[in-house]
SERO-4910 file (N, C-alpha, C, O; in steps of 0.05 Angstrom, whole numbers):
BEGIN
 pado doro    nc1    nc2    nc3   cac1   cac2   cac3    cc1    cc2    cc3    oc1    oc2    oc3
  Met    A     17    -24      0      0      2      3     20     24     -1     42     26     10
  Thr    A      9     43    -20     30     69    -19      9     88    -21    -12     83    -33
  Phe    A     15    115     -4      3    139     -3     16    166    -21     39    172    -23
  Gln    A     -3    176    -30     10    203    -37      2    223    -15    -15    215      1
  Arg    A     11    246    -12     16    267     12    -14    271     19    -30    278      1
  Ala    A    -23    268     45    -51    275     50    -54    307     50    -42    322     65
  Arg    A    -71    315     33    -75    347     32   -103    354     43   -107    378     44
  Ser    A   -121    338     53   -148    346     60   -152    326     82   -138    306     88
  Glu    A   -176    337     95   -185    323    126   -192    300    116   -183    282    129
  Glu    A   -207    292     96   -218    267     84   -193    249     79   -194    226     87
  Gln    A   -172    259     66   -145    241     61   -136    235     86   -133    211     90
  Arg    A   -131    251    104   -122    249    131   -134    225    146   -121    208    159
  Glu    A   -163    226    144   -175    201    159   -177    175    140   -181    153    150
  Ile    A   -174    180    118   -171    149    103   -147    141    110   -145    116    113
  Arg    A   -121    158    114    -95    146    125    -98    134    152    -91    111    156
  Arg    A   -109    151    171   -112    142    196   -128    115    200   -120     97    216
  Arg    A   -152    112    182   -163     88    184   -145     64    171   -147     41    178
  Ala    A   -129     73    150   -111     49    141    -93     40    160    -86     17    160
  Ile    A    -82     58    178    -61     51    197    -78     33    218    -69     11    227
  Leu    A   -101     41    225   -118     21    250   -125     -5    236   -123    -26    248
  Asp    A   -134     -3    210   -141    -28    200   -118    -49    194   -121    -74    194
  Thr    A    -93    -36    189    -68    -54    188    -60    -65    209    -48    -86    209
  Ala    A    -66    -49    233    -55    -60    262    -74    -82    267    -67   -104    276
  Ala    A   -102    -76    262   -124   -100    269   -115   -126    253   -116   -149    263
  Ala    A   -106   -120    228    -99   -146    212    -73   -158    230    -74   -182    237
  Met    A    -53   -144    236    -35   -152    248    -37   -168    275    -20   -184    281
  Leu    A    -56   -163    288    -61   -174    316    -77   -200    307    -80   -217    325
  Gly    A    -86   -206    286    -95   -231    275    -75   -250    271    -81   -274    265
  Glu    A    -49   -239    273    -25   -260    266     -7   -256    290      9   -275    292
  Met    A     -5   -239    307     10   -237    330      3   -226    354    -18   -213    351
  Ser    A      9   -227    373      4   -215    402      5   -183    401     18   -173    382
  Val    A     -8   -169    419     -3   -142    427     25   -137    431     35   -118    420
  Ala    A     40   -155    449     65   -152    452     86   -150    430    105   -136    430
  Glu    A     79   -166    410     98   -170    387     92   -148    364    104   -150    343
  Leu    A     76   -132    369     67   -115    345     85    -87    351     86    -74    371
  Ser    A     98    -85    330    119    -59    332    109    -38    314     93    -42    296
  Leu    A    119    -14    319    113      6    300    131      6    276    122     18    257
  Asn    A    150     -2    275    171     -4    251    152    -26    233    146    -20    210
  Glu    A    142    -50    245    128    -69    224    104    -59    215     96    -63    192
  Leu    A     90    -43    235     62    -26    222     67     -8    203     54     -8    182
  Ser    A     85      7    207     97     25    186     98     17    158     87     28    139
  Arg    A    121    -10    159    126    -24    135     99    -33    122     94    -28     98
  Arg    A     83    -45    137     59    -54    122     38    -37    114     22    -44     97
  Val    A     37    -15    126     20      6    119     31     23     92     15     35     77
  Gly    A     54     23     90     70     31     68     78     65     71     83     80     53
  Leu    A     79     71     99     90     99    111    117     98    123    126     77    133
  Ala    A    130    121    122    151    119    136    143    122    168    124    135    173
  Lys    A    155    111    188    155    110    214    147    142    221    126    147    234
  Ser    A    159    158    214    155    188    223    126    196    212    110    210    224
  Asn    A    120    183    187     92    192    179     69    182    196     51    196    204
  Val    A     70    154    201     55    140    219     54    157    246     32    155    257
  Leu    A     72    173    258     75    188    283     61    211    278     54    224    298
  Arg    A     54    221    253     37    249    248     11    243    258     -2    261    268
  Tyr    A      2    215    255    -27    208    258    -32    194    289    -55    194    299
  Phe    A    -12    184    300    -14    173    326     13    172    337     32    162    326
  Glu    A     14    186    365     38    194    377     59    167    385     83    169    388
  Ser    A     44    143    386     59    121    390     46     95    382     23     95    374
  Arg    A     59     70    385     48     50    383     22     40    398      3     27    389
  Glu    A     27     52    427      7     46    447    -19     63    436    -42     53    436
  Ala    A    -14     87    428    -40    107    419    -56     93    399    -81     95    399
  Val    A    -42     76    378    -55     62    360    -75     42    373    -99     40    369
  Leu    A    -59     25    391    -72      2    401    -96      8    421   -115     -7    425
  Leu    A    -93     36    433   -115     45    452   -143     51    434   -166     45    440
  Glu    A   -134     64    411   -158     72    390   -172     41    384   -196     36    389
  Leu    A   -154     24    374   -166     -1    371   -182    -13    386   -203    -24    379
  Leu    A   -171    -11    413   -191    -23    436   -219    -11    434   -239    -23    431
  Asp    A   -216     15    436   -242     26    434   -261     18    412   -285     12    415
  Asp    A   -248     18    389   -265      4    364   -277    -21    373   -301    -25    375
  Phe    A   -258    -42    381   -262    -69    387   -288    -67    408   -307    -82    406
  Leu    A   -285    -53    423   -302    -52    446   -333    -49    437   -353    -60    445
  Gly    A   -330    -29    417   -359    -19    407   -371    -38    392   -396    -41    394
  Thr    A   -355    -55    374   -364    -69    357   -373    -99    376   -394   -111    369
  Trp    A   -360   -107    395   -366   -129    415   -392   -120    427   -412   -135    424
  Leu    A   -395   -100    439   -421    -94    454   -442    -95    440   -463   -104    450
  Ala    A   -441    -87    412   -463    -92    394   -471   -120    391   -495   -127    391
  Asp    A   -453   -134    388   -455   -168    386   -464   -179    410   -483   -195    411
  Leu    A   -449   -168    435   -463   -177    458   -490   -173    463   -503   -190    475
  Ala    A   -501   -152    457   -530   -143    461   -547   -165    446   -566   -177    457
  Asp    A   -541   -169    421   -554   -192    406   -555   -219    423   -574   -232    432
  Gly    A   -528   -224    426   -529   -254    441   -542   -253    471   -550   -274    480
  Leu    A   -544   -233    484   -560   -232    509   -587   -237    504   -602   -253    514
  Ala    A   -594   -217    482   -626   -220    476   -633   -246    468   -657   -252    469
  Ala    A   -615   -263    458   -623   -288    444   -619   -311    469   -634   -330    471
  Gly    A   -598   -305    485   -592   -326    502   -603   -325    531   -602   -344    547
  Val    A   -614   -296    537   -622   -299    567   -656   -298    566   -668   -284    550
  Glu    A   -669   -315    584   -696   -315    582   -709   -296    604   -708   -300    628
  Pro    A   -721   -277    592   -735   -256    611   -751   -265    633   -753   -249    651
  Gln    A   -762   -286    634   -781   -299    656   -769   -318    674   -782   -327    694
  Ala    A   -740   -326    668   -724   -344    684   -721   -336    715   -723   -312    718
  Ser    A   -717   -346    731   -708   -339    759   -678   -319    755   -662   -321    736
  Pro    A   -676   -303    777   -654   -291    776   -629   -307    770   -613   -300    753
  Glu    A   -627   -329    786   -601   -352    786   -600   -365    761   -578   -372    751
  Val    A   -621   -369    749   -620   -379    719   -610   -359    704   -590   -364    690
  Arg    A   -622   -332    702   -613   -314    685   -585   -307    685   -570   -302    666
  Ala    A   -578   -306    715   -547   -300    718   -528   -322    706   -507   -315    695
  Gly    A   -534   -348    709   -524   -371    694   -519   -367    661   -497   -368    649
  Gln    A   -546   -362    650   -547   -355    623   -528   -328    613   -513   -328    594
  Leu    A   -532   -309    627   -512   -286    624   -485   -292    622   -471   -285    603
  Ala    A   -478   -306    643   -452   -316    646   -441   -336    620   -417   -338    612
  Glu    A   -460   -346    612   -450   -368    587   -446   -349    566   -425   -350    554
  Val    A   -465   -329    560   -467   -313    533   -438   -299    537   -421   -301    519
  Leu    A   -434   -286    560   -414   -267    560   -386   -282    558   -367   -272    546
  Ser    A   -383   -305    570   -357   -318    568   -354   -328    540   -332   -326    530
  Arg    A   -375   -339    525   -372   -347    503   -361   -327    483   -343   -331    467
  Ser    A   -378   -302    488   -371   -280    466   -343   -268    472   -331   -259    452
  Leu    A   -330   -266    497   -302   -258    497   -286   -282    494   -264   -275    486
  Ala    A   -288   -305    497   -272   -325    491   -268   -327    459   -247   -336    450
  Glu    A   -287   -317    444   -285   -319    417   -269   -294    405   -261   -293    382
  Arg    A   -266   -276    423   -245   -251    416   -222   -249    430   -217   -232    447
  Met    A   -205   -269    422   -176   -265    435   -159   -239    433   -142   -233    449
  Val    A   -166   -224    410   -150   -201    408   -159   -180    428   -144   -167    442
  Leu    A   -186   -177    428   -199   -160    447   -189   -168    478   -182   -149    493
  Cys    A   -187   -195    485   -178   -199    507   -149   -193    514   -143   -182    536
  Asp    A   -132   -200    496   -105   -190    496   -100   -159    501    -84   -151    517
  Leu    A   -115   -143    486   -117   -117    492   -126   -107    521   -117    -87    533
  Phe    A   -145   -123    529   -154   -115    557   -129   -123    575   -122   -109    594
  Gly    A   -117   -146    569    -94   -151    589    -73   -133    587    -59   -129    607
  Ala    A    -69   -122    567    -44   -101    561    -52    -74    573    -33    -61    584
  Gln    A    -76    -64    573    -85    -38    578    -74    -23    598    -62     -2    593
  Gly    A    -76    -34    625    -64    -21    647    -36    -17    648    -26      5    652
  Gly    A    -20    -43    643     11    -45    644     22    -38    621     46    -37    623
  Val    A     11    -33    596     26    -27    573     12     -4    559     25     16    555
  Leu    A    -14     -3    550    -23     12    531    -26     38    540    -24     56    523
  Glu    A    -31     44    566    -37     69    576     -9     82    585     -7    104    597
  His    A     11     68    578     38     82    584     48     92    554     39     80    534
  Asn    A     64    111    550     81    123    529     57    134    509     55    134    485
  Val    A     36    146    531     21    159    510     18    190    531     26    192    555
  Ser    A      7    209    517      6    237    527    -24    233    547    -40    214    547
  Val    A    -24    257    561    -48    263    576    -71    264    560    -91    252    568
  Glu    A    -71    277    540    -94    279    523   -103    254    511   -127    248    508
  Val    A    -86    239    504    -93    210    490   -104    196    514   -125    183    509
  Val    A    -95    195    539   -106    179    559   -128    192    564   -146    176    570
  Lys    A   -137    218    566   -164    228    572   -184    220    551   -207    211    556
  Arg    A   -174    224    528   -194    217    506   -204    185    509   -228    177    506
  His    A   -180    169    514   -187    139    516   -209    134    540   -228    119    538
  Lys    A   -203    150    561   -214    141    589   -248    154    583   -268    143    591
  Arg    A   -247    173    570   -274    184    563   -290    163    548   -312    156    557
  Ser    A   -281    153    527   -292    131    513   -295    104    528   -316     92    526
  Ser    A   -274     95    543   -277     73    560   -299     75    579   -313     56    583
  Leu    A   -303     95    590   -325    101    609   -351    102    596   -370     95    609
  Ala    A   -353    109    572   -379    112    559   -383     77    553   -406     68    555
  Arg    A   -368     65    548   -367     37    537   -374     24    562   -388      4    559
  Leu    A   -367     30    584   -371     13    609   -398     17    618   -410     -2    627
  Thr    A   -410     45    616   -436     50    624   -457     37    605   -480     31    611
  Glu    A   -444     32    574   -466     20    555   -469    -11    565   -491    -23    563
  Met    A   -444    -24    576   -446    -52    585   -460    -56    610   -472    -77    612
  Thr    A   -459    -41    626   -471    -38    653   -502    -39    648   -517    -57    657
  Asp    A   -511    -18    633   -538    -18    627   -549    -42    613   -571    -51    617
  Leu    A   -531    -52    594   -538    -80    582   -544   -103    598   -565   -117    597
  Ile    A   -520   -106    617   -520   -126    639   -544   -123    657   -554   -144    664
  Arg    A   -554   -102    666   -574    -91    685   -600    -97    674   -617   -109    687
  Gly    A   -602    -88    650   -627    -99    633   -635   -124    630   -658   -128    623
  His    A   -618   -143    634   -620   -170    635   -623   -180    665   -639   -198    670
  Leu    A   -608   -171    681   -609   -179    709   -610   -156    727   -590   -149    740
  Pro    A   -633   -144    729   -637   -116    743   -631   -122    775   -628   -104    791
  Glu    A   -630   -145    782   -631   -154    812   -600   -150    820   -593   -153    843
  Ile    A   -582   -144    800   -555   -143    811   -556   -113    820   -538   -108    836
  Gly    A   -570    -94    815   -572    -69    822   -543    -52    818   -531    -51    796
  Asp    A   -534    -41    840   -510    -22    839   -483    -41    834   -461    -31    829
  Gly    A   -488    -68    836   -462    -86    831   -461    -86    804   -438    -92    796
  Ala    A   -478    -81    786   -470    -83    757   -443    -70    744   -429    -82    727
  Gln    A   -438    -42    754   -414    -37    741   -391    -47    750   -375    -54    733
  Leu    A   -387    -51    774   -366    -71    783   -365    -95    775   -342   -104    774
  Phe    A   -384   -111    767   -382   -134    754   -377   -133    726   -366   -152    715
  Cys    A   -382   -112    710   -374   -109    685   -341   -102    687   -324   -116    674
  Leu    A   -333    -82    702   -307    -78    699   -290   -104    708   -272   -111    693
  Met    A   -296   -117    731   -282   -141    737   -282   -168    714   -266   -186    713
  Ser    A   -305   -164    699   -308   -184    678   -287   -182    662   -272   -201    657
  Leu    A   -283   -155    650   -262   -149    632   -235   -152    637   -218   -159    621
  Val    A   -231   -144    663   -204   -151    673   -198   -177    673   -177   -185    664
  Ser    A   -218   -195    686   -215   -224    683   -210   -235    657   -193   -253    655
  Ala    A   -221   -226    637   -218   -233    608   -188   -229    601   -175   -247    589
  Gly    A   -178   -207    609   -152   -198    600   -131   -214    616   -111   -224    604
  Ala    A   -135   -217    644   -117   -229    656   -117   -265    647    -96   -277    643
  Leu    A   -140   -277    645   -141   -307    636   -128   -312    611   -113   -332    607
  Ser    A   -135   -291    590   -128   -298    564    -98   -298    562    -89   -307    542
  Ala    A    -83   -290    580    -54   -291    577    -44   -319    581    -23   -324    569
  Tyr    A    -57   -339    595    -50   -366    594    -57   -384    570    -50   -407    567
  Val    A    -72   -370    553    -83   -384    526    -74   -372    505    -75   -348    502
  Pro    A    -60   -392    483    -57   -418    490    -26   -424    507    -10   -406    505
  Pro    A    -20   -444    521     -2   -447    535     25   -446    518     24   -457    496
  Pro    A     48   -435    527     73   -437    508     82   -462    504     75   -481    519
  Pro    A    100   -466    480    108   -491    475    125   -506    498    122   -530    504
  Ser    A    140   -489    509    156   -504    534    140   -517    557    147   -536    570
  Leu    A    117   -502    560     95   -510    580     86   -537    567     91   -559    577
  Leu    A     72   -535    544     64   -561    530     81   -586    531     73   -609    533
  Ala    A    108   -577    527    127   -598    527    133   -611    554    137   -635    556
  Ala    A    133   -594    576    135   -606    598    109   -623    608    111   -644    620
  Tyr    A     87   -612    602     62   -624    607     68   -658    595     65   -679    608
  Ala    A     77   -657    570     78   -681    552     97   -702    567     92   -726    567
  Glu    A    121   -687    579    142   -701    591    128   -713    621    131   -736    628
  Glu    A    115   -697    632    107   -705    659     79   -695    665     75   -674    677
  Pro    A     57   -712    654     32   -702    654     19   -697    681     -1   -683    681
  Ala    A     30   -707    705     22   -701    733     23   -669    736      9   -658    753
  Leu    A     41   -653    719     46   -623    723     18   -611    712     13   -588    720
  Cys    A     -1   -624    694    -18   -611    683    -45   -615    702    -63   -629    695
  Val    A    -44   -600    727    -64   -602    745    -93   -589    735   -116   -598    733
  His    A    -84   -566    729   -107   -543    725   -108   -535    692   -106   -511    686
  Pro    A   -109   -551    675   -113   -541    648   -131   -520    640   -155   -525    645
  Leu    A   -126   -500    631   -141   -474    629   -157   -474    601   -145   -470    580
  Asp    A   -184   -480    602   -201   -472    577   -212   -442    586   -222   -438    608
  Leu    A   -209   -424    566   -217   -397    573   -247   -393    576   -257   -380    594
  Arg    A   -259   -405    558   -286   -400    562   -301   -413    589   -320   -403    601
  Asp    A   -292   -431    595   -299   -448    621   -292   -433    642   -309   -429    660
  Ala    A   -267   -421    644   -259   -410    666   -275   -383    670   -281   -375    693
  Leu    A   -280   -367    645   -296   -342    647   -321   -349    655   -331   -332    671
  Arg    A   -334   -368    649   -363   -377    652   -362   -383    684   -376   -369    698
  Asp    A   -347   -400    695   -344   -402    723   -340   -378    741   -353   -375    762
  Ser    A   -322   -361    731   -316   -335    743   -341   -320    750   -349   -314    772
  Phe    A   -352   -312    720   -375   -296    718   -400   -306    734   -415   -289    745
  Thr    A   -404   -331    736   -425   -342    749   -422   -339    777   -441   -334    791
  Ala    A   -398   -343    788   -396   -337    814   -400   -310    826   -412   -307    848
  Met    A   -390   -289    810   -394   -262    812   -421   -253    816   -429   -240    836
  Leu    A   -436   -262    794   -463   -255    790   -478   -265    814   -490   -249    829
  Val    A   -478   -289    818   -492   -307    836   -485   -292    866   -503   -288    883
  Gly    A   -461   -286    871   -450   -271    898   -466   -245    902   -469   -237    925
  Val    A   -475   -233    882   -484   -206    886   -512   -203    884   -524   -181    887
  Leu    A   -524   -227    880   -560   -230    878   -564   -226    905   -550   -237    923
  Pro    A   -588   -207    911   -602   -211    937   -612   -239    944   -618   -255    927
  Arg    A   -613   -243    972   -621   -266    980   -648   -268    986   -658   -251   1002
  Gly    A   -664   -287    976   -697   -286    979   -702   -293   1012   -725   -294   1021
***
């Protein structure tokens, strides 16, 4: 891909979008930690200095991607919850159904989980105050959207809805770091199967975690 010099706002937006789309494609091939600004520049067909005209750092690119992915995911989650949670079921049953839909939805989006896992320790570093403020405004709006969505299907959760949403995203980021196991760990398990005491399936682990959190905050009848 090659570009002429961007001379209009429309051309600048096309170039920004190309950078984001290229980074998104790269995350389909590699982890967040492996994505470098040099390789992103090469693939998008721009000098590194030109990429930095649009995004101040690699982390700024990834924060914006996280915002984009979150919006798409929440739209899909709304459809999944509408289909998978029975409005007339008991709170405990709905909590289990919600946990099932949420865990499946996140486990199918490993890139999003990887971005969640890197958000606090990596992505929010090496960026300016203005970039952080813009990202936080967007993140809080997404969190409010998710909170309203969860509370709509499980109103009994009450004021615990926002904390549940926040912790569910943190859990997805943390647990996804263990999936898939690195080759050295797989080799160790093959040589000594007794070491594989707790093999991690991301969807199952998330479902169990979400169910425990939701049932734990439901009011007792």
